[in-house]
N, C-alpha and C positions, 0 to 999 in steps of 0.2 A: 583568356578571357577576363575583362575588367569586373570588378564588383557590380557595377550598374547593370552589365548585361547578365552577369549571373542573377541578379535579383529579378530583372525583368523574365527571365526564362524560368523562373520559379514560379512568379505570378501568373505567367501564360500556361504553364503545366499544371497549376493547382487546381484551375477551374475544370477541365476535363476530368482530372482526377477525382475531383469532388462529385462531378455529375455522375461518372461510372460506378463510383462506391456510395452513392446516395441510396439505392435499393436495400443495399445490405444494412446500412447504418439505419434506416428508418425502419427495417424490419427488426433490429436489434433493440431499437429505442422502444418501439411499441411491445416488444415482449418483455423487456424490463419495466416498462412504466415509468410514470413520474416526470415525463419530459415536457408535456404539454405545458406546465407551469414554467414562465420563463423562457420559452424557446426564442422568442425574439432577440434575447441576449446572445444567442449563437450568432445573430448577424448583426451584431454590434450596438444593439439596443440596450445598452448597460442602465441599469436604475439610477435614479437619480440621486445623487450623493448630496450630503451636506455641504455646504460652501466650505473651501479649506479654511483652516484657522491661523492666524500669525504666528508664526514660529513652531507650528506643528508640520511636520512633514509627511506626506501620503505614501503609502507603500502599496503597491499592487502586489499582492500575495497568491500565487496559483499552486493550489496543491489539488493534485488529478482527482484523488478518489478518496476512499474511506481511510486507508493506511496512511496516506499523507496527511491528511486532514486531523487524525489523531495526532501524529507525529509533530506537527507545528503547534498544538496546543500550547505547551509551556512557553513558546516565543511569544505567541499571542498575548497570554497572561503577563508575561515580562513587560512586554511594551504597554499593557494597559496600566500596568502599576506605574510606569515610568512617565507616561503620559506625554512623551516626546513626539510621538506619531500616531497617526491613525491608519486603518488597515481598510483596504478593499479585498476582499477574498474572494477568489474564484475558484471553480471546481469542473471537472469535464462530466461527471455521472451524476445520475439522480440521486443514487445513495449518498454520494460525497456532499451534495447540496441539503439532503435532509439533516446530515449530521452537523453541518456548518450551521443550520437554521436552529437546531435543539442546542448546540453547546457554545454558540459564539455569537449569538444575536446581539447581546448586550455590549459585547467587547470590541465590534468592529464598526466601522462607519457604513458599510454595506457589503452584500455578498451576491454572487452571481454566477451565471455560466461562462466560461473562457470562450471567446469568439472564434468561430473558424478563422484560419490563418490566411485568409485572401485579403488582398490590399483593402478594398472600401470596407470591409468589415471591420478590419484591425483598426484602420485609422478612424473609423466612427467611434470605437470603442476608445481610443485614446483621448478623442476629443472630449468625451464625456468625463473619463475618469482622471486625466491629468495628474499623473503620478509623479512623484520625485524620485522614486525608486522603485525597480521591478525585481521580485524574488520568483525565481522558478525551481520547483522542487524536482530532484532525481533525475529523470530522463527527458523532462521537458525541455527541448530546444528548439522554438518556434522561429524561422528566418524572419518572417513579416514582422512578428511581434518586436524581435530584437531589434530590426530596422527602424521600426516606429521610434523605439527608445534611443537610438543612435542617433537619428536626425534631430531630436528634441535635446540631445544632451544629457539622458536621463541614465544615470548607471543600471546596469544589469546584473544581478549576483545569482548565481547556480548554487543552491545549496544541497545538502546531501547529494552531490551529484555523482551519478554512477553510469557506467557504460556497460551494457550487456553484452555478451558474446556475440548476438546477432546484430545488433547496432555497431558494434565495433567493426566488425565483418563489412557491413553495408557502407559504413562512412570511410573506412579504408578504400574502397573501390571508387569513390567520388572525393578523395582527400583533396583534391585540386580545388573543389568548390567548398570545402567545409570551411576552411579558415576566413575566405571572404565574406560568406553568407552569415557566418557567426561571429564576426569581427566586433559586433556590439556588446558581446559580453565582456563585464568589466572584471567579475572574480569568479572563479571555479572553486568552491569550497567541496572538496571531495569527500566521498565516504572511507576511502582507504588509498593506501599508496598504490595497490595494484589499479583501481580507478584514475588516480592522478598520472600514471605512466601512459594510461591509454590517451588520455587528453593531451599529453605532451606529444605522443606519437603522432597524431592527428593535427598536430601544427598549433596548437593553442599556446600563447606565449608562456613559458615556465614561471615568469614572477607573477602571473595572474592567477596561478594554482597553488592552493595550499589545502593540506589534508586536515580537516576538522573533525573527522570521525562520522559515525551515523547517528543522526539525531533520534532515530528510531529505538536505539539502545538507551536512552536515558528516560523511557517511559516509566511512569509511575501507577501503578495499577492497583486501585484500591481492593483490599482483600474483603470477600464475602464474609459475614459471621455464619457461624454453623446454623442458624436458624435460618438464613438465607438460601443457603446451599440444599437444606432439607427442602425449602419451599420449591425451589427451583427444580430439585428432582421430581417432587410430586407432581409439578406443572408438566414436565417434559414425559412423566410416564417411566421415568427411572425408578428401580426399586430403591427403597431406604437405605438398604445395606448392599454390598457387593461391588465388584470391581466396573470401571468403566474405561473402556478403549474408545479414543475420540479420533474421528478424520477431521482435521482441519483444513478448511479450504480446499475441498476435495474438487477434482474434475473428472470427465466422463472416465470410466475405466476404473477408477480407485474407489468407488463405493462397492463395485462388485469385489474387489480385493479385500475390502475392509468385512464384507459379508462373509466371506471365506475364512477370514481369519478369526471372526466371532464362532464360526461353526466348528473351527479346529479348538478354539478355547473351551467352548463346551463340551467338545469330545473328551478332551483332557481333564473333564471335571471342575472347570474353574467357574465360580458363580460370577458372569460377566454379562454386562450388556455394550451395546454399541451406541455412540454419539455421533451422527454424522451432520456435519456442518459444510454444506456445498458452498464453493467460492461465488456462485451465482444462484440466488434463491429461485428464480424463475425457472431452474433445472427441476424443480420438483415434480412436474408432470413426467419428465423421463426417469425420475428417480424411483417414484411409487411404483411402478409395475415391476421393476427389478426387486424391490422390497417384498412386494406381495407374492411373486414367483418363488421367492427365498424359503417362503414357509414361516418366516418369522414375524411375528404381532410388530406393527410400528405406530408412532404418532408424529405428526408435523406440527411444529411449533404454533405456525399460524393459524390453527384450527382452534386455540383455545388450551384450556387446560386439560390434560388428559384424564379420561373417566377412570382408568386402571392401569396397571403397570404393563409395559411392554418390553419385547427384546430390543428394540431400535428406535432410539428417538432421533428426529431430524430437526435440527435447528435452521430452518429456513427463513430466518429474520436479518434484519441488518442493525449493526451495532452491540450485538451481545456477545459476540466472540469472548470478549476477556472474562464475562461471566461463565460461558460453558467451559472454558480451561480449566477453570477452578474445581470442577467436578470430575476431571479426568485424571485416572491413573496411568496412562500411557498415552502419548499423543503422536499421531502421524501426520507429517506436513504434507499437504498435497500439490499438485500440479508437479511431482517429482519421479513418478513412474512413467516408462517408456508407454506412448510415444511424446510425453509432456517432458520438456528440457529446462525449463525456466523456474520452477518453482514458486512457492508462496513463502510468506516471511515466517521464519521460526521463533522470531525475538520475542514476541508476547509469551509463548509457551515457555522459553528460556527464562524469561523475568520472572515468570511465576514458579519456575523450580519444576517443570514437568518432565520426566523421562521422555527424550524426544526420539522418534523414527522419521528418516524421509529417504526417499529414492535417489538414485544418482543424478537425475535431472533437477540441480539447483543453481542453475547458470546465473540467475538474478541475484543471487545470494551466496555466490561463490566463496568470498571471504570469510563472510560469517559462518558458514557451515564448514569450512575447513578449520575454523578456530574452534567451533564447537567440539568436531570430532577429535581435533587435537587435544583438547582439554577435558576428554572423556565424559563430554555432557550430551553427546548423540551418538547414534548408530545409523550407519547408510545401509540400506536393505537395496538389493540388487533387483528384485522382481517381486511379484505378488506372493509366490511360495514364501521368499526370503521374509517377507512382511509378516506373514502369518506365522512364521517359526519364530522370529525375533519377538513379537508381540505376545506369543504364548509363553516364551521363556520368561520375559520380563513380568508379565502378569502373575507368575507363578513364584517371582524372587523378589520379597520386598525390600531385601538389603541391595539387591543390584538397582533397584529403582531410587531407593534413597540416595545412593551414591551418584547416580546420574543427575538427580535434582540439586545435590549439594554442588557439583561441578558447574552445573548451569548458572546457579545463583551466584558462584564465585566469578565465572566468566563475566557476567552482567556488571558486576562490582569494578572488576578491573575496566571495564569498557566504558564507563560513564563519563560525563564531561562534555558531550559534543555539543548540546544546547549551549552551553556558555561560551564554548569558542566560537561557536556559530554566531552568537549575538555580539561577541566582541569583534569580529570581522565586518559585521554589517555596520557597527556604530563607526567603524572606521572609515567604510565607504560613506556614509551619512556626512562624517565629520569633514572629510575631505571635500565633499560637496557643498559645504557651507563656506568653504574659502574664496 
């Protein structure tokens, strides 16, 4: 089947798939909120951007959600200092957009939602944005978007590129279609050699692939002062003293496991509180009954400052994870206990030198978690019972916590530099485009 035929097949199948999936996505958008503003951008009505300046290249940078939006910050800052490019920044989620508005409003030419990848919407967006370079982060590889770049002769660079187990399995089944539909990708800057090999296996040209490392490992997190930590503890309802077990980006089932761990820690005589930070803040409605039934007192961050101390604080806000982590003595990384298999990022916890626990389901961060475990910077727990056992053991052993923290910080230092390597590769693509 020719590339043209594959592209038209994708276009024909995309619309019914979009219509079939629309009720679910509309429900999810309503549940999470914040999508009404800028909704037309999903259909290609990108905002009016300033006129392109002579000698300044325009980059369309797509960062899916909060994690990616934070990770590209150092690159946006570098481009602003250099002044040779302007940025149109898109995201997929309402939380990502809010973060973009808060952090980068003065650094970019504009920001909006990434359009649905159907021909009329994508083409409309391209006519408005007119980029000279497209950058896609992590697992974002949209055939229509890439085709629009290819037909205009615009290079496409995939940065921090990774391939999850599920994506790799799915793409292997349709390998005959992968290379033609994604042929417009100019460079793949992979997170790791493991990911690079997967791209080679799927037929991406080896000369287009290089390993630049994970830009999320270059994150610099401002440390809170002691007074700021004390203030945050008061606002959350955490006692001024005592240990804190934290669940980072938790998913269904994991809150109950952490409540059980808290109960076990209290039974062992430990002065300990629990800080839960669910991956999706809108789950507060399902988490609250669980906490009430547990018999523990609780407070939700979105309800303002706590009136008194509680057993369990819930950080149901966006963009405060890095602050919350600085209160934790032990951190469990969510979406990693069965039935979950993909995991959430452990990077920020490691950067801050927090003793780390996670379940076996860390597929999206396989290489990172393997490295952390090999460096004695993290512990894998098989199930909720093991989580409670290991959490209690760490909470009662300050020397072990200190050793894990030091190992995590050393691991982070060894793995820095990805942002600069990525910037150098992008500069090379821009230079080649000027010839």
